[in-house]
N, C-alpha and C positions, 0 to 999 in steps of 0.2 A: 910875635902873635904863633898861635898852636890851629890851625885849623884838621877836621874832623873830615872824614872820608865819608860819605855816606852811599853805598850800591843800589842802584833803580833794583825793586823788589816791587814781582807783580804779587796781584789779592792772592795768591796759593804759597808765599812767602818767595815761589825761588827767586835768586840772582842772577841771573840767567852773565851777569860781567861780569861775578865772582868767579861765579862756575867757569863761566871759561879760558880763566888767567891761571886757574887749578887746573885747570886740560893741558895745558901747553910745554913743553918739555924745556927741564926746569935755568939753560939759556936767557928762552922766551921770557918765561917765568919773570925774572929777575930784574928782564931789561921794561916787562911792561908794569910790574909794579915801582919799579925808579918812579918810572914817568906821572906814575898815577899818587907820590911822593913828589912828586915836583910841583905839579899841580893842585896838592894841597900848598 
């Protein structure tokens, strides 16, 4: 079964968690995205 990850979105359409992940260095970003996929 496939799951979709839905990031928290503020009323002004900002997605702070997604924005934080994109600011991480590549190695940390890859690990964070891997962990998000595990949660899915």
